[in-house]
PDB file with SEQRES, HELIX, SHEET and CRYST1 records, atoms N, CA, C and O in Angstrom:
SEQRES   1 A   65  MET GLU LYS LEU ARG VAL ASN GLU ASN CYS ILE GLY CYS          
SEQRES   2 A   65  GLY LEU CYS ALA ALA GLN TYR ASP LYS TYR PHE THR ILE          
SEQRES   3 A   65  ASN ASP GLU GLY PHE SER GLU VAL ILE LYS GLU VAL ILE          
SEQRES   4 A   65  ASP GLU GLU ASP LYS LYS GLU LEU LEU ASN ILE VAL GLU          
SEQRES   5 A   65  ALA CYS PRO GLY GLU ALA ILE VAL ILE GLU GLU GLU LYS          
HELIX    1 AA1 LEU A   15  GLN A   19  1                                   5    
HELIX    2 AA2 GLU A   41  ASP A   43  5                                   3    
HELIX    3 AA3 LYS A   44  ALA A   53  1                                  10    
SHEET    1 AA1 2 GLU A   2  VAL A   6  0                                        
SHEET    2 AA1 2 ILE A  59  GLU A  63 -1                                        
SHEET    1 AA2 2 PHE A  24  ILE A  26  0                                        
SHEET    2 AA2 2 SER A  32  VAL A  34 -1                                        
CRYST1    1.000    1.000    1.000  90.00  90.00  90.00 P 1           1          
ATOM      1  N   MET A   1     -20.082 -70.226  56.318  1.00  0.00           N  
ATOM      2  CA  MET A   1     -20.234 -68.925  56.915  1.00  0.00           C  
ATOM      3  C   MET A   1     -20.867 -69.084  58.295  1.00  0.00           C  
ATOM      4  O   MET A   1     -21.839 -69.819  58.467  1.00  0.00           O  
ATOM      5  N   GLU A   2     -20.303 -68.389  59.264  1.00  0.00           N  
ATOM      6  CA  GLU A   2     -20.843 -68.457  60.623  1.00  0.00           C  
ATOM      7  C   GLU A   2     -21.737 -67.258  60.888  1.00  0.00           C  
ATOM      8  O   GLU A   2     -21.472 -66.137  60.454  1.00  0.00           O  
ATOM      9  N   LYS A   3     -22.817 -67.543  61.624  1.00  0.00           N  
ATOM     10  CA  LYS A   3     -23.775 -66.490  61.958  1.00  0.00           C  
ATOM     11  C   LYS A   3     -23.987 -66.442  63.460  1.00  0.00           C  
ATOM     12  O   LYS A   3     -23.887 -67.447  64.164  1.00  0.00           O  
ATOM     13  N   LEU A   4     -24.277 -65.256  63.914  1.00  0.00           N  
ATOM     14  CA  LEU A   4     -24.502 -64.981  65.320  1.00  0.00           C  
ATOM     15  C   LEU A   4     -25.996 -64.904  65.576  1.00  0.00           C  
ATOM     16  O   LEU A   4     -26.751 -64.385  64.754  1.00  0.00           O  
ATOM     17  N   ARG A   5     -26.421 -65.430  66.732  1.00  0.00           N  
ATOM     18  CA  ARG A   5     -27.817 -65.260  67.097  1.00  0.00           C  
ATOM     19  C   ARG A   5     -27.963 -65.256  68.611  1.00  0.00           C  
ATOM     20  O   ARG A   5     -27.103 -65.746  69.343  1.00  0.00           O  
ATOM     21  N   VAL A   6     -29.081 -64.684  69.056  1.00  0.00           N  
ATOM     22  CA  VAL A   6     -29.428 -64.654  70.475  1.00  0.00           C  
ATOM     23  C   VAL A   6     -30.693 -65.478  70.623  1.00  0.00           C  
ATOM     24  O   VAL A   6     -31.671 -65.258  69.907  1.00  0.00           O  
ATOM     25  N   ASN A   7     -30.678 -66.432  71.557  1.00  0.00           N  
ATOM     26  CA  ASN A   7     -31.852 -67.285  71.735  1.00  0.00           C  
ATOM     27  C   ASN A   7     -32.738 -66.790  72.875  1.00  0.00           C  
ATOM     28  O   ASN A   7     -32.492 -65.730  73.450  1.00  0.00           O  
ATOM     29  N   GLU A   8     -33.764 -67.567  73.191  1.00  0.00           N  
ATOM     30  CA  GLU A   8     -34.768 -67.196  74.193  1.00  0.00           C  
ATOM     31  C   GLU A   8     -34.243 -67.188  75.625  1.00  0.00           C  
ATOM     32  O   GLU A   8     -34.970 -66.795  76.538  1.00  0.00           O  
ATOM     33  N   ASN A   9     -33.009 -67.610  75.841  1.00  0.00           N  
ATOM     34  CA  ASN A   9     -32.431 -67.600  77.185  1.00  0.00           C  
ATOM     35  C   ASN A   9     -31.936 -66.221  77.615  1.00  0.00           C  
ATOM     36  O   ASN A   9     -31.489 -66.057  78.750  1.00  0.00           O  
ATOM     37  N   CYS A  10     -32.008 -65.228  76.727  1.00  0.00           N  
ATOM     38  CA  CYS A  10     -31.511 -63.894  77.038  1.00  0.00           C  
ATOM     39  C   CYS A  10     -32.225 -63.332  78.266  1.00  0.00           C  
ATOM     40  O   CYS A  10     -33.454 -63.340  78.347  1.00  0.00           O  
ATOM     41  N   ILE A  11     -31.424 -62.841  79.225  1.00  0.00           N  
ATOM     42  CA  ILE A  11     -31.989 -62.259  80.442  1.00  0.00           C  
ATOM     43  C   ILE A  11     -31.959 -60.728  80.408  1.00  0.00           C  
ATOM     44  O   ILE A  11     -32.419 -60.074  81.344  1.00  0.00           O  
ATOM     45  N   GLY A  12     -31.423 -60.169  79.343  1.00  0.00           N  
ATOM     46  CA  GLY A  12     -31.423 -58.722  79.171  1.00  0.00           C  
ATOM     47  C   GLY A  12     -30.395 -57.978  80.000  1.00  0.00           C  
ATOM     48  O   GLY A  12     -30.610 -56.820  80.358  1.00  0.00           O  
ATOM     49  N   CYS A  13     -29.289 -58.620  80.310  1.00  0.00           N  
ATOM     50  CA  CYS A  13     -28.276 -57.949  81.136  1.00  0.00           C  
ATOM     51  C   CYS A  13     -27.548 -56.842  80.373  1.00  0.00           C  
ATOM     52  O   CYS A  13     -27.048 -55.898  80.986  1.00  0.00           O  
ATOM     53  N   GLY A  14     -27.483 -56.945  79.048  1.00  0.00           N  
ATOM     54  CA  GLY A  14     -26.871 -55.910  78.223  1.00  0.00           C  
ATOM     55  C   GLY A  14     -25.365 -56.008  78.065  1.00  0.00           C  
ATOM     56  O   GLY A  14     -24.752 -55.139  77.446  1.00  0.00           O  
ATOM     57  N   LEU A  15     -24.763 -57.048  78.614  1.00  0.00           N  
ATOM     58  CA  LEU A  15     -23.316 -57.213  78.543  1.00  0.00           C  
ATOM     59  C   LEU A  15     -22.818 -57.234  77.099  1.00  0.00           C  
ATOM     60  O   LEU A  15     -21.830 -56.574  76.776  1.00  0.00           O  
ATOM     61  N   CYS A  16     -23.479 -57.970  76.248  1.00  0.00           N  
ATOM     62  CA  CYS A  16     -23.027 -58.102  74.858  1.00  0.00           C  
ATOM     63  C   CYS A  16     -23.097 -56.766  74.114  1.00  0.00           C  
ATOM     64  O   CYS A  16     -22.164 -56.404  73.397  1.00  0.00           O  
ATOM     65  N   ALA A  17     -24.192 -56.041  74.284  1.00  0.00           N  
ATOM     66  CA  ALA A  17     -24.350 -54.751  73.610  1.00  0.00           C  
ATOM     67  C   ALA A  17     -23.342 -53.733  74.133  1.00  0.00           C  
ATOM     68  O   ALA A  17     -22.842 -52.903  73.374  1.00  0.00           O  
ATOM     69  N   ALA A  18     -23.050 -53.797  75.410  1.00  0.00           N  
ATOM     70  CA  ALA A  18     -22.077 -52.881  75.995  1.00  0.00           C  
ATOM     71  C   ALA A  18     -20.663 -53.186  75.501  1.00  0.00           C  
ATOM     72  O   ALA A  18     -19.857 -52.274  75.316  1.00  0.00           O  
ATOM     73  N   GLN A  19     -20.365 -54.463  75.289  1.00  0.00           N  
ATOM     74  CA  GLN A  19     -19.017 -54.858  74.873  1.00  0.00           C  
ATOM     75  C   GLN A  19     -18.821 -54.804  73.359  1.00  0.00           C  
ATOM     76  O   GLN A  19     -17.712 -54.547  72.890  1.00  0.00           O  
ATOM     77  N   TYR A  20     -19.876 -55.041  72.595  1.00  0.00           N  
ATOM     78  CA  TYR A  20     -19.696 -55.120  71.144  1.00  0.00           C  
ATOM     79  C   TYR A  20     -20.931 -54.625  70.407  1.00  0.00           C  
ATOM     80  O   TYR A  20     -21.718 -55.414  69.884  1.00  0.00           O  
ATOM     81  N   ASP A  21     -21.087 -53.312  70.372  1.00  0.00           N  
ATOM     82  CA  ASP A  21     -22.267 -52.720  69.737  1.00  0.00           C  
ATOM     83  C   ASP A  21     -22.241 -52.792  68.213  1.00  0.00           C  
ATOM     84  O   ASP A  21     -23.191 -52.368  67.554  1.00  0.00           O  
ATOM     85  N   LYS A  22     -21.167 -53.323  67.655  1.00  0.00           N  
ATOM     86  CA  LYS A  22     -21.120 -53.589  66.214  1.00  0.00           C  
ATOM     87  C   LYS A  22     -22.066 -54.746  65.862  1.00  0.00           C  
ATOM     88  O   LYS A  22     -22.600 -54.809  64.754  1.00  0.00           O  
ATOM     89  N   TYR A  23     -22.262 -55.650  66.814  1.00  0.00           N  
ATOM     90  CA  TYR A  23     -23.065 -56.849  66.577  1.00  0.00           C  
ATOM     91  C   TYR A  23     -24.370 -56.902  67.361  1.00  0.00           C  
ATOM     92  O   TYR A  23     -25.307 -57.579  66.938  1.00  0.00           O  
ATOM     93  N   PHE A  24     -24.455 -56.206  68.491  1.00  0.00           N  
ATOM     94  CA  PHE A  24     -25.611 -56.336  69.381  1.00  0.00           C  
ATOM     95  C   PHE A  24     -26.227 -54.987  69.745  1.00  0.00           C  
ATOM     96  O   PHE A  24     -25.546 -53.963  69.790  1.00  0.00           O  
ATOM     97  N   THR A  25     -27.515 -55.017  70.000  1.00  0.00           N  
ATOM     98  CA  THR A  25     -28.238 -53.873  70.546  1.00  0.00           C  
ATOM     99  C   THR A  25     -29.255 -54.416  71.541  1.00  0.00           C  
ATOM    100  O   THR A  25     -29.461 -55.626  71.636  1.00  0.00           O  
ATOM    101  N   ILE A  26     -29.879 -53.523  72.271  1.00  0.00           N  
ATOM    102  CA  ILE A  26     -30.959 -53.919  73.172  1.00  0.00           C  
ATOM    103  C   ILE A  26     -32.264 -53.473  72.531  1.00  0.00           C  
ATOM    104  O   ILE A  26     -32.418 -52.304  72.175  1.00  0.00           O  
ATOM    105  N   ASN A  27     -33.198 -54.397  72.384  1.00  0.00           N  
ATOM    106  CA  ASN A  27     -34.464 -54.084  71.719  1.00  0.00           C  
ATOM    107  C   ASN A  27     -35.448 -53.407  72.684  1.00  0.00           C  
ATOM    108  O   ASN A  27     -35.126 -53.188  73.852  1.00  0.00           O  
ATOM    109  N   ASP A  28     -36.629 -53.083  72.194  1.00  0.00           N  
ATOM    110  CA  ASP A  28     -37.641 -52.380  72.984  1.00  0.00           C  
ATOM    111  C   ASP A  28     -38.125 -53.169  74.191  1.00  0.00           C  
ATOM    112  O   ASP A  28     -38.624 -52.583  75.151  1.00  0.00           O  
ATOM    113  N   GLU A  29     -37.985 -54.486  74.156  1.00  0.00           N  
ATOM    114  CA  GLU A  29     -38.399 -55.326  75.281  1.00  0.00           C  
ATOM    115  C   GLU A  29     -37.290 -55.472  76.328  1.00  0.00           C  
ATOM    116  O   GLU A  29     -37.496 -56.080  77.378  1.00  0.00           O  
ATOM    117  N   GLY A  30     -36.115 -54.910  76.032  1.00  0.00           N  
ATOM    118  CA  GLY A  30     -35.013 -54.963  76.979  1.00  0.00           C  
ATOM    119  C   GLY A  30     -34.092 -56.160  76.829  1.00  0.00           C  
ATOM    120  O   GLY A  30     -33.287 -56.446  77.715  1.00  0.00           O  
ATOM    121  N   PHE A  31     -34.210 -56.859  75.709  1.00  0.00           N  
ATOM    122  CA  PHE A  31     -33.374 -58.031  75.466  1.00  0.00           C  
ATOM    123  C   PHE A  31     -32.392 -57.765  74.336  1.00  0.00           C  
ATOM    124  O   PHE A  31     -32.600 -56.885  73.500  1.00  0.00           O  
ATOM    125  N   SER A  32     -31.325 -58.541  74.329  1.00  0.00           N  
ATOM    126  CA  SER A  32     -30.310 -58.411  73.296  1.00  0.00           C  
ATOM    127  C   SER A  32     -30.861 -58.838  71.944  1.00  0.00           C  
ATOM    128  O   SER A  32     -31.691 -59.740  71.832  1.00  0.00           O  
ATOM    129  N   GLU A  33     -30.363 -58.153  70.929  1.00  0.00           N  
ATOM    130  CA  GLU A  33     -30.769 -58.459  69.556  1.00  0.00           C  
ATOM    131  C   GLU A  33     -29.529 -58.324  68.675  1.00  0.00           C  
ATOM    132  O   GLU A  33     -28.745 -57.387  68.829  1.00  0.00           O  
ATOM    133  N   VAL A  34     -29.363 -59.260  67.762  1.00  0.00           N  
ATOM    134  CA  VAL A  34     -28.232 -59.220  66.834  1.00  0.00           C  
ATOM    135  C   VAL A  34     -28.552 -58.213  65.733  1.00  0.00           C  
ATOM    136  O   VAL A  34     -29.624 -58.261  65.130  1.00  0.00           O  
ATOM    137  N   ILE A  35     -27.622 -57.308  65.478  1.00  0.00           N  
ATOM    138  CA  ILE A  35     -27.814 -56.342  64.391  1.00  0.00           C  
ATOM    139  C   ILE A  35     -26.897 -56.641  63.205  1.00  0.00           C  
ATOM    140  O   ILE A  35     -27.078 -56.085  62.121  1.00  0.00           O  
ATOM    141  N   LYS A  36     -25.919 -57.515  63.411  1.00  0.00           N  
ATOM    142  CA  LYS A  36     -25.027 -57.955  62.328  1.00  0.00           C  
ATOM    143  C   LYS A  36     -24.818 -59.447  62.519  1.00  0.00           C  
ATOM    144  O   LYS A  36     -24.060 -59.870  63.391  1.00  0.00           O  
ATOM    145  N   GLU A  37     -25.495 -60.240  61.700  1.00  0.00           N  
ATOM    146  CA  GLU A  37     -25.465 -61.698  61.861  1.00  0.00           C  
ATOM    147  C   GLU A  37     -24.168 -62.339  61.399  1.00  0.00           C  
ATOM    148  O   GLU A  37     -23.634 -63.219  62.075  1.00  0.00           O  
ATOM    149  N   VAL A  38     -23.663 -61.912  60.264  1.00  0.00           N  
ATOM    150  CA  VAL A  38     -22.483 -62.544  59.683  1.00  0.00           C  
ATOM    151  C   VAL A  38     -21.239 -62.049  60.414  1.00  0.00           C  
ATOM    152  O   VAL A  38     -21.018 -60.848  60.562  1.00  0.00           O  
ATOM    153  N   ILE A  39     -20.442 -62.999  60.862  1.00  0.00           N  
ATOM    154  CA  ILE A  39     -19.262 -62.694  61.674  1.00  0.00           C  
ATOM    155  C   ILE A  39     -18.056 -62.419  60.793  1.00  0.00           C  
ATOM    156  O   ILE A  39     -17.708 -63.225  59.930  1.00  0.00           O  
ATOM    157  N   ASP A  40     -17.424 -61.278  61.015  1.00  0.00           N  
ATOM    158  CA  ASP A  40     -16.164 -60.972  60.350  1.00  0.00           C  
ATOM    159  C   ASP A  40     -15.073 -61.774  61.048  1.00  0.00           C  
ATOM    160  O   ASP A  40     -15.035 -61.830  62.277  1.00  0.00           O  
ATOM    161  N   GLU A  41     -14.203 -62.382  60.289  1.00  0.00           N  
ATOM    162  CA  GLU A  41     -13.166 -63.256  60.845  1.00  0.00           C  
ATOM    163  C   GLU A  41     -12.335 -62.555  61.912  1.00  0.00           C  
ATOM    164  O   GLU A  41     -11.978 -63.165  62.920  1.00  0.00           O  
ATOM    165  N   GLU A  42     -12.028 -61.293  61.701  1.00  0.00           N  
ATOM    166  CA  GLU A  42     -11.194 -60.565  62.664  1.00  0.00           C  
ATOM    167  C   GLU A  42     -11.907 -60.306  63.998  1.00  0.00           C  
ATOM    168  O   GLU A  42     -11.264 -59.941  64.982  1.00  0.00           O  
ATOM    169  N   ASP A  43     -13.221 -60.491  64.034  1.00  0.00           N  
ATOM    170  CA  ASP A  43     -14.002 -60.278  65.255  1.00  0.00           C  
ATOM    171  C   ASP A  43     -14.315 -61.570  66.006  1.00  0.00           C  
ATOM    172  O   ASP A  43     -14.856 -61.526  67.111  1.00  0.00           O  
ATOM    173  N   LYS A  44     -13.984 -62.705  65.425  1.00  0.00           N  
ATOM    174  CA  LYS A  44     -14.425 -63.980  65.980  1.00  0.00           C  
ATOM    175  C   LYS A  44     -13.902 -64.234  67.403  1.00  0.00           C  
ATOM    176  O   LYS A  44     -14.660 -64.693  68.258  1.00  0.00           O  
ATOM    177  N   LYS A  45     -12.641 -63.947  67.665  1.00  0.00           N  
ATOM    178  CA  LYS A  45     -12.086 -64.203  68.995  1.00  0.00           C  
ATOM    179  C   LYS A  45     -12.843 -63.400  70.053  1.00  0.00           C  
ATOM    180  O   LYS A  45     -13.201 -63.940  71.100  1.00  0.00           O  
ATOM    181  N   GLU A  46     -13.084 -62.131  69.791  1.00  0.00           N  
ATOM    182  CA  GLU A  46     -13.820 -61.276  70.730  1.00  0.00           C  
ATOM    183  C   GLU A  46     -15.252 -61.785  70.922  1.00  0.00           C  
ATOM    184  O   GLU A  46     -15.766 -61.789  72.041  1.00  0.00           O  
ATOM    185  N   LEU A  47     -15.881 -62.204  69.853  1.00  0.00           N  
ATOM    186  CA  LEU A  47     -17.250 -62.722  69.952  1.00  0.00           C  
ATOM    187  C   LEU A  47     -17.302 -64.026  70.738  1.00  0.00           C  
ATOM    188  O   LEU A  47     -18.260 -64.258  71.476  1.00  0.00           O  
ATOM    189  N   LEU A  48     -16.307 -64.872  70.597  1.00  0.00           N  
ATOM    190  CA  LEU A  48     -16.253 -66.099  71.393  1.00  0.00           C  
ATOM    191  C   LEU A  48     -16.154 -65.778  72.886  1.00  0.00           C  
ATOM    192  O   LEU A  48     -16.741 -66.473  73.715  1.00  0.00           O  
ATOM    193  N   ASN A  49     -15.415 -64.733  73.219  1.00  0.00           N  
ATOM    194  CA  ASN A  49     -15.341 -64.300  74.618  1.00  0.00           C  
ATOM    195  C   ASN A  49     -16.705 -63.824  75.121  1.00  0.00           C  
ATOM    196  O   ASN A  49     -17.077 -64.101  76.262  1.00  0.00           O  
ATOM    197  N   ILE A  50     -17.437 -63.123  74.292  1.00  0.00           N  
ATOM    198  CA  ILE A  50     -18.766 -62.643  74.670  1.00  0.00           C  
ATOM    199  C   ILE A  50     -19.734 -63.818  74.817  1.00  0.00           C  
ATOM    200  O   ILE A  50     -20.561 -63.827  75.729  1.00  0.00           O  
ATOM    201  N   VAL A  51     -19.638 -64.800  73.935  1.00  0.00           N  
ATOM    202  CA  VAL A  51     -20.467 -66.008  74.041  1.00  0.00           C  
ATOM    203  C   VAL A  51     -20.240 -66.668  75.400  1.00  0.00           C  
ATOM    204  O   VAL A  51     -21.193 -67.041  76.084  1.00  0.00           O  
ATOM    205  N   GLU A  52     -18.983 -66.808  75.780  1.00  0.00           N  
ATOM    206  CA  GLU A  52     -18.646 -67.446  77.060  1.00  0.00           C  
ATOM    207  C   GLU A  52     -19.074 -66.612  78.259  1.00  0.00           C  
ATOM    208  O   GLU A  52     -19.419 -67.169  79.302  1.00  0.00           O  
ATOM    209  N   ALA A  53     -19.059 -65.293  78.131  1.00  0.00           N  
ATOM    210  CA  ALA A  53     -19.384 -64.405  79.247  1.00  0.00           C  
ATOM    211  C   ALA A  53     -20.885 -64.218  79.456  1.00  0.00           C  
ATOM    212  O   ALA A  53     -21.303 -63.746  80.513  1.00  0.00           O  
ATOM    213  N   CYS A  54     -21.691 -64.574  78.479  1.00  0.00           N  
ATOM    214  CA  CYS A  54     -23.141 -64.361  78.568  1.00  0.00           C  
ATOM    215  C   CYS A  54     -23.726 -65.166  79.732  1.00  0.00           C  
ATOM    216  O   CYS A  54     -23.655 -66.395  79.721  1.00  0.00           O  
ATOM    217  N   PRO A  55     -24.306 -64.490  80.743  1.00  0.00           N  
ATOM    218  CA  PRO A  55     -24.822 -65.204  81.913  1.00  0.00           C  
ATOM    219  C   PRO A  55     -26.034 -66.091  81.615  1.00  0.00           C  
ATOM    220  O   PRO A  55     -26.293 -67.047  82.346  1.00  0.00           O  
ATOM    221  N   GLY A  56     -26.767 -65.787  80.564  1.00  0.00           N  
ATOM    222  CA  GLY A  56     -27.927 -66.599  80.207  1.00  0.00           C  
ATOM    223  C   GLY A  56     -27.613 -67.672  79.176  1.00  0.00           C  
ATOM    224  O   GLY A  56     -28.493 -68.435  78.778  1.00  0.00           O  
ATOM    225  N   GLU A  57     -26.351 -67.729  78.743  1.00  0.00           N  
ATOM    226  CA  GLU A  57     -25.931 -68.646  77.678  1.00  0.00           C  
ATOM    227  C   GLU A  57     -26.844 -68.507  76.461  1.00  0.00           C  
ATOM    228  O   GLU A  57     -27.244 -69.492  75.841  1.00  0.00           O  
ATOM    229  N   ALA A  58     -27.159 -67.253  76.143  1.00  0.00           N  
ATOM    230  CA  ALA A  58     -28.129 -66.960  75.093  1.00  0.00           C  
ATOM    231  C   ALA A  58     -27.503 -66.649  73.738  1.00  0.00           C  
ATOM    232  O   ALA A  58     -28.208 -66.622  72.730  1.00  0.00           O  
ATOM    233  N   ILE A  59     -26.210 -66.418  73.698  1.00  0.00           N  
ATOM    234  CA  ILE A  59     -25.551 -66.049  72.445  1.00  0.00           C  
ATOM    235  C   ILE A  59     -24.906 -67.290  71.853  1.00  0.00           C  
ATOM    236  O   ILE A  59     -24.161 -67.999  72.529  1.00  0.00           O  
ATOM    237  N   VAL A  60     -25.193 -67.542  70.601  1.00  0.00           N  
ATOM    238  CA  VAL A  60     -24.628 -68.700  69.929  1.00  0.00           C  
ATOM    239  C   VAL A  60     -24.070 -68.310  68.562  1.00  0.00           C  
ATOM    240  O   VAL A  60     -24.556 -67.387  67.909  1.00  0.00           O  
ATOM    241  N   ILE A  61     -23.054 -69.028  68.159  1.00  0.00           N  
ATOM    242  CA  ILE A  61     -22.490 -68.897  66.817  1.00  0.00           C  
ATOM    243  C   ILE A  61     -22.820 -70.191  66.106  1.00  0.00           C  
ATOM    244  O   ILE A  61     -22.480 -71.280  66.569  1.00  0.00           O  
ATOM    245  N   GLU A  62     -23.487 -70.055  64.973  1.00  0.00           N  
ATOM    246  CA  GLU A  62     -23.916 -71.235  64.206  1.00  0.00           C  
ATOM    247  C   GLU A  62     -23.298 -71.220  62.823  1.00  0.00           C  
ATOM    248  O   GLU A  62     -23.128 -70.167  62.209  1.00  0.00           O  
ATOM    249  N   GLU A  63     -22.976 -72.378  62.356  1.00  0.00           N  
ATOM    250  CA  GLU A  63     -22.498 -72.538  60.986  1.00  0.00           C  
ATOM    251  C   GLU A  63     -23.714 -72.580  60.070  1.00  0.00           C  
ATOM    252  O   GLU A  63     -24.586 -73.435  60.225  1.00  0.00           O  
ATOM    253  N   GLU A  64     -23.771 -71.657  59.117  1.00  0.00           N  
ATOM    254  CA  GLU A  64     -24.894 -71.658  58.183  1.00  0.00           C  
ATOM    255  C   GLU A  64     -24.704 -72.767  57.174  1.00  0.00           C  
ATOM    256  O   GLU A  64     -23.611 -72.962  56.641  1.00  0.00           O  
ATOM    257  N   LYS A  65     -25.771 -73.486  56.918  1.00  0.00           N  
ATOM    258  CA  LYS A  65     -25.699 -74.628  55.984  1.00  0.00           C  
ATOM    259  C   LYS A  65     -26.115 -74.236  54.605  1.00  0.00           C  
ATOM    260  O   LYS A  65     -26.114 -75.070  53.699  1.00  0.00           O  
TER     261      LYS A  65                                                      
END                                                                             
């Protein structure tokens, strides 16, 4: 199972939340936060595009062990 997460490199640009609010929101500190960790297979291609577009390289998809 693959999981989505945002690391400490987040610069708070809001691109991910604006593009995919099913998975991301902006928290009280102004940084991105994952609201749905487990990735639905039909959303993976779009999420990979968001991972690549993140200017802080803060969004990662990890394989849960």
